[in-house]
C-alpha positions as CSV (number, residue, x, y, z in Angstrom):
1,M,-4.3,33.0,0.4
2,A,-6.9,30.2,0.8
3,I,-6.7,27.6,-2.4
4,S,-9.9,26.5,-3.4
5,S,-11.1,22.9,-2.7
6,R,-12.7,22.5,-6.2
7,G,-10.9,21.0,-9.1
8,L,-9.7,17.4,-9.7
9,F,-6.0,18.4,-8.6
10,S,-6.3,21.2,-6.2
11,S,-4.3,19.8,-3.7
12,L,-1.3,19.9,-6.1
13,N,-1.5,23.9,-5.8
14,V,0.0,23.4,-2.3
15,R,3.8,23.4,-2.7
16,N,4.3,21.2,0.1
17,Y,2.5,18.6,-1.1
18,R,3.2,18.9,-4.6
19,L,6.9,18.3,-3.6
20,Y,5.9,15.1,-1.5
21,W,3.7,13.6,-4.3
22,M,6.3,14.1,-7.0
23,G,8.8,12.3,-4.7
24,A,6.4,9.6,-4.0
25,V,5.7,8.7,-7.3
26,L,9.3,7.9,-8.1
27,K,10.0,6.4,-5.0
28,N,7.3,4.0,-5.3
29,N,8.0,3.0,-8.9
30,G,11.5,1.7,-7.4
31,R,9.3,-0.2,-4.6
32,W,7.1,-2.0,-7.1
33,A,10.2,-2.7,-9.4
34,Q,11.6,-4.0,-6.0
35,Y,8.8,-6.5,-5.3
36,V,8.9,-7.6,-8.9
37,A,12.6,-8.3,-8.4
38,T,11.8,-9.9,-5.0
39,Y,9.5,-12.4,-5.9
40,Y,11.0,-13.5,-9.3
41,I,14.3,-14.0,-7.2
42,I,12.4,-16.4,-4.9
43,F,10.5,-18.1,-7.6
44,R,13.8,-18.8,-9.7
45,L,15.6,-20.3,-6.6
46,T,12.8,-22.5,-5.5
47,E,9.8,-22.8,-8.3
48,S,7.6,-23.0,-5.2
49,A,4.4,-20.8,-4.7
50,S,4.9,-21.8,-1.1
51,W,8.0,-19.7,-1.0
52,V,6.5,-16.9,-2.7
53,G,3.8,-16.8,0.1
54,L,6.7,-17.0,2.7
55,T,8.4,-14.4,0.9
56,A,5.3,-11.9,1.2
57,F,4.8,-12.9,4.8
58,A,8.4,-11.8,5.3
59,N,7.9,-8.6,3.6
60,F,4.7,-7.6,5.6
61,V,4.7,-9.3,9.1
62,P,7.9,-7.0,10.4
63,M,5.4,-3.7,9.8
64,L,3.2,-5.4,12.8
65,V,6.1,-5.7,14.7
66,V,7.0,-2.2,14.7
67,N,3.6,-0.8,14.6
68,P,3.4,0.3,18.1
69,L,6.4,2.3,18.0
70,T,5.5,3.9,14.5
71,G,2.8,5.3,15.9
72,W,4.4,6.8,18.8
73,I,6.7,8.3,16.7
74,S,4.7,9.6,14.2
75,D,3.0,11.4,17.0
76,N,5.8,12.6,18.7
77,M,8.7,13.5,16.1
78,N,9.1,15.5,13.1
79,R,7.3,13.4,10.6
80,R,9.4,15.0,7.6
81,N,12.7,14.3,9.5
82,V,11.6,10.7,10.1
83,L,10.8,10.0,6.3
84,I,13.9,11.6,5.0
85,A,15.9,9.0,7.5
86,T,13.5,5.9,6.5
87,N,13.6,6.7,2.7
88,I,17.7,6.8,3.0
89,I,17.6,3.5,4.9
90,A,15.2,1.9,2.6
91,S,17.6,3.0,-0.6
92,S,20.3,1.3,1.3
93,M,18.4,-1.9,1.6
94,A,17.9,-2.0,-2.0
95,G,21.7,-1.4,-2.3
96,I,22.6,-4.3,0.1
97,M,20.0,-6.7,-2.1
98,A,21.9,-5.6,-5.1
99,I,25.4,-6.4,-3.6
100,V,24.3,-10.0,-2.1
101,W,22.7,-11.0,-5.4
102,G,26.1,-9.9,-7.4
103,A,27.9,-11.8,-4.7
104,G,25.9,-14.9,-5.9
105,L,24.1,-15.7,-2.6
106,K,21.3,-18.5,-3.7
107,E,20.0,-19.5,-0.4
108,P,16.3,-18.5,-0.2
109,G,16.2,-18.8,3.5
110,V,19.2,-15.7,3.6
111,W,16.8,-13.7,1.1
112,V,13.6,-14.1,3.3
113,F,15.7,-12.7,6.2
114,I,16.8,-9.8,4.4
115,F,13.0,-9.3,3.2
116,F,12.2,-9.5,7.0
117,L,14.5,-6.5,7.7
118,N,13.2,-4.3,4.6
119,G,9.7,-4.8,5.9
120,A,10.6,-3.4,9.2
121,V,12.0,-0.3,7.3
122,S,8.7,0.0,5.5
123,G,6.6,-0.3,8.4
124,L,8.1,2.9,9.8
125,L,8.0,4.6,6.3
126,I,4.2,3.7,5.3
127,P,2.2,4.9,8.3
128,V,4.0,7.8,8.8
129,G,3.8,9.0,5.2
130,Q,0.1,8.3,5.6
131,A,-0.2,10.9,8.2
132,F,2.3,13.2,6.9
133,V,-0.4,13.9,4.1
134,A,-2.5,15.9,6.4
135,D,0.6,18.1,7.4
136,C,0.9,19.4,3.9
137,V,-2.7,20.4,3.1
138,P,-5.2,22.4,4.8
139,Q,-8.3,20.5,6.2
140,N,-10.6,21.5,2.9
141,L,-8.1,19.8,0.7
142,L,-7.6,16.7,2.9
143,R,-10.0,14.6,1.0
144,N,-8.6,15.6,-2.7
145,A,-4.7,15.3,-1.0
146,I,-5.7,11.8,0.2
147,T,-7.3,10.5,-3.5
148,L,-4.4,11.9,-5.2
149,N,-1.9,10.2,-3.0
150,S,-4.0,6.9,-3.6
151,T,-3.4,7.9,-7.3
152,Q,0.3,8.4,-7.3
153,F,0.7,4.8,-5.8
154,N,-1.5,3.3,-8.1
155,A,0.4,5.2,-11.0
156,A,3.8,3.7,-9.5
157,R,1.8,0.4,-9.4
158,A,1.2,0.6,-12.9
159,I,4.8,1.6,-14.1
160,G,7.1,0.3,-11.3
161,P,6.4,-3.4,-12.3
162,A,6.9,-2.9,-15.9
163,I,10.1,-1.2,-15.3
164,G,11.2,-4.0,-13.1
165,G,10.1,-6.7,-15.8
166,L,12.0,-4.4,-18.4
167,I,15.1,-4.2,-16.3
168,L,14.9,-8.0,-15.3
169,G,14.5,-9.3,-18.5
170,I,17.5,-7.2,-20.0
171,A,19.9,-7.2,-17.2
172,G,19.0,-9.5,-14.6
173,P,17.4,-9.0,-10.7
174,G,20.8,-7.5,-9.7
175,W,20.6,-4.6,-11.7
176,T,16.8,-4.1,-11.1
177,L,17.7,-3.7,-7.5
178,L,20.6,-1.3,-8.1
179,A,18.1,0.8,-10.1
180,V,15.9,0.9,-6.9
181,V,18.5,2.7,-5.0
182,F,18.1,5.8,-7.2
183,F,14.6,6.0,-7.4
184,Y,14.6,7.0,-3.6
185,G,16.6,10.1,-4.2
186,P,14.1,12.3,-5.4
187,M,11.9,11.5,-2.5
188,I,14.9,12.5,-0.1
189,F,15.4,15.8,-2.0
190,C,12.0,16.9,-2.4
191,L,11.6,16.5,1.5
192,L,14.8,18.6,2.1
193,L,13.2,21.4,-0.3
194,M,10.1,21.5,1.7
195,D,9.0,24.7,3.4
196,S,8.9,23.4,7.1
197,A,7.0,26.5,8.6
198,S,4.1,26.0,5.9
199,L,3.4,22.6,7.3
200,T,-0.1,22.5,8.6
201,N,1.0,21.1,12.1
202,S,4.1,21.8,13.8
203,Q,5.7,18.4,14.8
204,E,8.7,20.0,16.6
205,Q,6.0,21.9,19.0
206,N,3.9,18.8,19.5
207,Y,6.8,16.9,20.2
208,K,7.9,19.3,22.7
209,A,4.4,19.9,24.6
210,R,4.1,15.9,24.8
211,R,7.4,14.7,26.4
212,D,5.4,13.7,29.6
213,R,3.2,11.5,27.4
214,P,3.3,7.9,28.5
215,S,5.0,5.1,27.3
216,V,5.0,3.5,23.8
217,V,2.7,0.6,25.2
218,S,0.2,2.7,27.3
219,D,0.1,5.2,24.1
220,Y,-0.8,2.5,21.9
221,K,-3.5,1.1,24.1
222,E,-5.1,4.7,24.6
223,S,-5.2,4.6,20.7
224,V,-6.8,1.3,20.2
225,R,-9.5,2.5,22.9
226,Y,-10.3,5.3,20.9
227,V,-10.4,3.4,17.4
228,F,-13.2,0.9,19.1
229,K,-15.2,4.2,20.2
230,S,-15.2,5.4,16.6
231,R,-17.6,3.8,14.8
232,G,-16.5,4.9,11.3
233,I,-12.8,4.7,11.8
234,S,-13.2,0.7,13.3
235,A,-15.7,0.0,10.4
236,A,-13.1,1.3,7.9
237,I,-10.2,-0.9,9.5
238,I,-12.7,-4.1,9.4
239,T,-13.4,-3.3,6.2
240,I,-9.6,-3.1,5.0
241,S,-8.7,-6.1,7.1
242,I,-11.2,-8.2,5.1
243,I,-9.9,-7.0,1.8
244,S,-6.3,-7.5,3.0
245,T,-7.0,-10.9,3.9
246,F,-8.6,-12.3,0.7
247,G,-7.6,-9.5,-1.8
248,F,-4.1,-8.8,-1.5
249,P,-2.5,-11.8,-1.5
250,V,-3.5,-12.5,-5.1
251,V,-1.0,-10.0,-6.1
252,Q,1.9,-12.0,-4.8
253,Q,0.5,-15.1,-7.2
254,I,1.0,-13.4,-10.4
255,I,4.2,-14.7,-10.6
256,V,2.8,-18.1,-10.5
257,F,0.2,-17.3,-13.2
258,S,2.9,-15.9,-15.2
259,E,4.9,-18.7,-14.9
260,E,2.8,-21.7,-14.7
261,V,-0.6,-20.8,-16.3
262,F,0.3,-18.2,-19.2
263,K,4.0,-19.1,-19.6
264,V,5.0,-15.5,-20.5
265,S,8.5,-13.6,-20.3
266,P,9.8,-11.7,-17.4
267,F,8.5,-8.5,-19.1
268,L,5.3,-9.5,-19.6
269,F,5.2,-10.9,-16.0
270,G,6.0,-7.1,-14.8
271,L,3.5,-5.9,-17.4
272,L,0.9,-8.1,-15.8
273,G,1.7,-6.8,-12.3
274,S,1.3,-3.3,-13.6
275,A,-2.3,-3.8,-14.9
276,Q,-4.0,-3.0,-11.5
277,G,-1.9,0.4,-11.4
278,I,-3.2,1.2,-15.2
279,G,-6.7,0.5,-14.5
280,A,-6.5,3.2,-11.4
281,V,-4.8,5.7,-13.2
282,I,-7.3,5.9,-16.1
283,V,-10.2,6.3,-13.7
284,V,-8.4,9.0,-11.6
285,P,-10.8,12.0,-12.9
286,L,-13.9,9.9,-12.2
287,V,-12.6,8.9,-8.6
288,T,-11.8,12.3,-7.8
289,G,-15.1,13.7,-9.3
290,Y,-18.2,11.7,-9.8
291,V,-17.2,9.0,-7.5
292,S,-16.1,11.2,-4.4
293,F,-19.5,12.9,-4.0
294,M,-21.3,9.5,-3.4
295,K,-21.7,8.3,0.4
296,P,-18.6,6.7,1.5
297,S,-20.9,3.5,2.2
298,V,-22.0,3.3,-1.5
299,Q,-18.3,3.5,-2.8
300,Q,-17.2,0.8,-0.5
301,F,-20.1,-1.5,-1.5
302,I,-19.2,-1.2,-5.1
303,A,-15.4,-1.5,-4.6
304,T,-15.5,-4.7,-2.4
305,V,-17.9,-6.7,-4.4
306,G,-16.2,-5.4,-7.5
307,Y,-12.8,-6.4,-5.8
308,G,-14.3,-9.7,-5.3
309,L,-15.5,-10.3,-8.8
310,A,-12.3,-8.7,-10.6
311,I,-10.2,-11.6,-8.7
312,I,-12.7,-14.2,-9.9
313,L,-12.4,-13.1,-13.5
314,F,-8.6,-13.1,-13.1
315,A,-8.9,-16.8,-11.6
316,V,-10.7,-18.1,-14.4
317,A,-9.3,-15.7,-17.2
318,P,-8.6,-18.2,-20.4
319,S,-5.8,-16.0,-21.7
320,Y,-3.1,-13.5,-20.9
321,F,-5.1,-10.5,-22.2
322,I,-8.6,-11.3,-20.1
323,A,-6.3,-11.6,-17.0
324,F,-4.6,-8.0,-17.8
325,L,-8.0,-6.4,-18.0
326,A,-9.4,-8.4,-15.0
327,L,-6.5,-7.0,-12.8
328,S,-7.0,-3.7,-14.5
329,F,-10.5,-3.6,-13.2
330,L,-9.3,-4.9,-9.7
331,G,-7.3,-1.6,-10.0
332,V,-10.3,0.4,-10.3
333,M,-11.9,-1.0,-7.4
334,H,-8.7,-0.8,-5.1
335,L,-8.4,2.7,-5.9
336,I,-12.0,3.4,-5.0
337,S,-11.6,1.4,-1.8
338,A,-8.1,3.0,-0.8
339,S,-9.2,6.5,-1.2
340,N,-12.6,6.1,0.3
341,L,-11.2,4.2,3.7
342,N,-8.4,6.3,4.0
343,S,-10.4,9.2,3.7
344,V,-12.9,8.4,6.2
345,V,-10.1,7.4,8.9
346,Q,-8.3,11.1,8.4
347,L,-11.5,13.1,8.0
348,Q,-13.0,11.5,11.4
349,V,-9.7,11.2,13.3
350,D,-8.8,13.9,16.0
351,E,-5.5,15.6,15.1
352,E,-3.6,14.5,18.4
353,M,-4.3,10.6,17.3
354,R,-3.6,10.9,13.8
355,G,-0.1,9.3,13.6
356,R,-1.4,6.4,16.2
357,V,-4.7,5.8,14.5
358,M,-3.1,5.8,10.9
359,A,-0.4,3.2,12.5
360,I,-3.7,1.0,13.6
361,Y,-5.2,1.6,10.1
362,I,-2.0,0.3,8.4
363,V,-2.3,-3.1,10.5
364,G,-5.6,-3.4,8.9
365,V,-4.2,-2.8,5.4
366,L,-1.0,-5.2,6.0
367,G,-1.4,-7.1,8.9
368,P,-3.8,-9.8,7.6
369,A,-1.9,-9.9,4.4
370,P,1.4,-11.8,5.3
371,F,-0.7,-14.8,7.1
372,A,-3.1,-14.9,4.2
373,S,-0.2,-14.9,1.7
374,L,1.2,-17.6,3.4
375,A,-1.8,-19.3,3.7
376,M,-2.5,-18.9,-0.1
377,G,1.1,-20.1,-1.3
378,W,0.6,-23.2,0.5
379,L,-3.1,-23.8,-0.8
380,V,-2.0,-22.7,-4.6
381,S,0.8,-25.5,-4.2
382,L,-1.6,-27.8,-3.2
383,F,-4.8,-27.5,-5.5
384,G,-3.4,-24.9,-8.2
385,P,-3.9,-21.0,-8.4
386,R,-7.1,-21.1,-10.5
387,L,-9.1,-22.7,-7.7
388,V,-7.7,-21.1,-4.9
389,V,-7.8,-17.6,-6.2
390,A,-11.5,-18.0,-7.5
391,V,-12.2,-19.0,-4.0
392,S,-10.9,-16.1,-2.3
393,G,-12.5,-13.6,-4.6
394,S,-15.9,-15.5,-3.8
395,I,-15.7,-15.1,-0.2
396,L,-14.6,-11.3,-0.6
397,A,-17.6,-10.5,-2.9
398,L,-19.8,-12.4,-0.4
399,A,-18.4,-10.3,2.4
400,G,-18.9,-7.2,0.8
401,I,-22.9,-8.1,0.3
402,I,-23.0,-9.1,3.8
403,L,-21.5,-5.9,5.2
404,W,-23.8,-3.8,3.3
405,S,-27.1,-6.2,4.1
406,Q,-26.1,-5.9,8.0
407,G,-26.0,-2.1,7.4
408,K,-21.9,-2.0,8.8
409,F,-21.1,0.2,5.6
410,S,-23.2,2.9,7.2
411,N,-20.8,3.3,9.8
412,L,-18.5,5.0,7.1
413,N,-20.8,8.0,7.1
414,A,-20.9,8.5,10.8
415,K,-19.5,11.6,12.0
416,N,-17.7,11.8,15.3
């Protein structure tokens, strides 16, 4: 029986998607707690914003390295099985980090290498997970499912850093990393519980039908050409790349603001890191309801300019409380932007290209971030966090105005 697309949470009526969504909430709580622990470890070992930037670089740049392979795997293999395997490996990586910390390793260079390996695992996990959402629901529920998927990510963003900060304050980084291991368990269990026959697209059949597909490199070139020809998809990737460059690196510098500007405890650091998620979760009914009826171009203009203004407010915040409010507002803008751009791509892409195009989209999401984080960490060490972050937010807000005035956002309304 068909399920109505009306309702704020209509896609959760689909059992497979409900299982995926619940498992992802818990898994992402663990991932955010892990990020809190990793940045805390590096800053405590080095007391350097540059090292924090290098850590962000190590976490994200391997995702670019494995990206061509990720798209091929996503379109040619059973996505559910890939997700089961990668979640098991990611859980094991958290366990390795806990053991290494317990063994007393304090060399930051070795830690950065471990983060690099963990980033490679995430490079497989994230794009396949994005494409898998479309396997769980029918087409009429896809936009709602994408928005709720962004919501669960931001819900974890709200709770995970606070959990990580709490465990850090009580027991230290080792126990925080050990706790992360168990956050992956429910995701693996939920994937195993799914009814594979009810998934919208049979990846097993696709794999058998595509055994004569060209090599990974040729396949990737084909997908790049496809993206360039798709006005809406290419506009979405360009927009998220700009946000990734000037917006995402700010998150890694929260530890610097907490330690050097506001001088707060590890728990309050974790709470500040959760502010974006809290803001996003509060406005879920608004985003799944009223905002979803706006044109994608209007949504993106509001989100991009608002994102930049929120960063500026965070940079100049005179107190911890104002900084918390600024990051909460940033979380609202992030949810609108993430769900809007993801929806544009997923609704306009042809099914046989979905996995590879989503892999390229993730390049836009995460590709510029490691290099921008490296640069921001270096600049912060030279000029201080407030000035550098304020300039970054100003550039982002200005970029949003320019894209709107030149009509670039209108391409998000395009239908291929």
